[in-house]
C-alpha positions in Angstrom: -17.7 1.1 -32.0 -15.1 -0.5 -34.9 -13.4 -3.8 -35.4 -11.1 -5.8 -37.4 -10.6 -9.8 -38.3 -7.0 -10.6 -37.5 -6.3 -14.1 -39.2 -3.0 -16.3 -39.8 -2.6 -18.2 -42.6 -0.1 -21.3 -42.5 1.6 -22.6 -45.5 -0.6 -25.6 -45.6 -4.2 -23.2 -45.9 -5.1 -22.0 -49.1 -6.0 -18.5 -48.4 -8.3 -17.7 -50.5 -10.6 -20.6 -49.4 -10.2 -18.7 -46.1 -11.4 -15.4 -47.4 -14.1 -16.5 -49.5 -15.6 -18.2 -46.4 -15.1 -15.3 -44.5 -17.1 -13.0 -47.3 -19.6 -15.8 -47.8 -20.2 -16.4 -43.7 -20.4 -12.3 -42.9 -21.3 -10.7 -46.2 -18.0 -8.9 -46.2 -17.3 -7.2 -49.6 -13.4 -7.8 -48.7 -12.4 -6.2 -51.7 -13.7 -2.6 -50.6 -12.2 -3.5 -47.2 -8.5 -2.0 -45.9 -6.7 -4.8 -45.4 -3.2 -5.1 -43.9 -0.8 -8.1 -45.2 2.2 -9.0 -43.2 4.5 -12.5 -44.4 6.3 -13.5 -41.6 8.5 -16.8 -40.9 7.4 -19.7 -38.6 9.3 -21.2 -35.7 10.8 -23.6 -38.6 11.0 -21.1 -40.9 7.8 -21.9 -42.6 5.8 -19.0 -44.2 3.1 -17.8 -42.3 0.9 -14.6 -43.7 -0.8 -12.2 -41.3 -4.2 -10.7 -41.9 -5.7 -7.6 -40.9 -8.8 -6.7 -41.8 -10.5 -3.2 -40.8 -14.4 -3.6 -40.0 -16.8 -0.6 -39.9 -19.5 -0.4 -37.4 -22.5 -2.4 -40.0 -19.9 -5.1 -40.3 -19.5 -6.2 -36.5 -22.9 -5.6 -35.9 -23.3 -7.8 -39.4 -21.0 -10.1 -37.6 -22.9 -10.5 -34.3 -26.3 -11.1 -36.0 -24.6 -14.3 -37.9 -23.0 -15.4 -34.6 -26.4 -15.0 -33.1 -27.7 -17.2 -36.0 -25.1 -19.4 -36.2 -23.6 -20.3 -32.7 -24.6 -23.3 -30.9 -26.7 -22.8 -27.7 -23.7 -24.4 -25.7 -21.4 -21.6 -27.7 -23.6 -19.1 -27.1 -24.2 -19.4 -23.9 -20.6 -20.2 -22.9 -19.7 -16.3 -24.3 -22.4 -14.9 -22.7 -22.0 -16.7 -19.1 -17.7 -16.1 -19.3 -18.0 -12.4 -21.2 -15.9 -10.5 -18.7 -12.7 -13.1 -20.0 -13.0 -11.7 -23.8 -12.9 -7.9 -22.8 -10.1 -5.9 -21.9 -11.5 -2.0 -21.2 -14.3 -1.7 -23.9 -12.3 -4.1 -26.4 -14.0 -7.6 -27.0 -12.1 -10.3 -28.1 -13.6 -13.5 -29.7 -12.1 -16.2 -31.7 -13.6 -18.2 -34.4 -12.9 -21.9 -35.8 -10.9 -21.3 -38.8 -11.8 -24.5 -40.2 -15.3 -24.9 -38.9 -15.6 -21.3 -40.7 -14.2 -22.7 -44.0 -17.1 -25.6 -43.6 -19.6 -23.0 -43.4 -20.4 -23.3 -39.6 -19.3 -21.3 -36.7 -18.3 -22.5 -33.2 -15.8 -20.4 -30.7 -12.6 -21.8 -30.3 -9.2 -21.2 -28.6 -6.2 -22.0 -31.3 -5.9 -21.1 -34.6 -8.5 -19.2 -34.3 -10.0 -16.4 -36.9 -9.9 -13.4 -34.2 -12.9 -10.6 -34.3 -11.9 -7.6 -32.2 -14.5 -5.3 -31.3 -13.1 -1.6 -29.7 -15.3 0.9 -28.1 -18.0 -1.4 -26.8 -19.4 -2.7 -23.4 -20.0 -6.1 -22.3 -24.1 -5.3 -22.0 -24.1 -4.1 -25.9 -22.6 -7.4 -27.0 -24.7 -9.4 -24.7 -28.0 -7.6 -25.8 -26.7 -8.0 -29.9 -26.3 -11.7 -29.5 -29.6 -12.8 -27.5 -31.8 -10.4 -30.2 -32.5 -7.9 -27.5 -30.7 -4.8 -29.5 -33.2 -2.2 -29.8 
């Protein structure tokens, strides 16, 4: 199991604030991670930064533990009840609200997310981890 975080940072957003929020929420040492930055242009030529941060198996498990603890019961139940919609083959795509994460909270979102991509995993593993039955 391995994963990555994909983050789109718009010109109006503070990259350092977003990275600090990711580091603090998930206890990930970003200085030691393989991070790829792509500078892009938006529809109107506005600058956009696209970051990809590679995650180890232990990072992924830690993120799932934080999700179990910090997601509302409503979001966690929604995710678990619709888990097949988040999977494609052996990859799960989880979208977390970037603005709420910067406020120290977690919630699922469809637009402008921090995307967590976890590869080589099956739905039952994610279900067990998010319900606290990972052993």
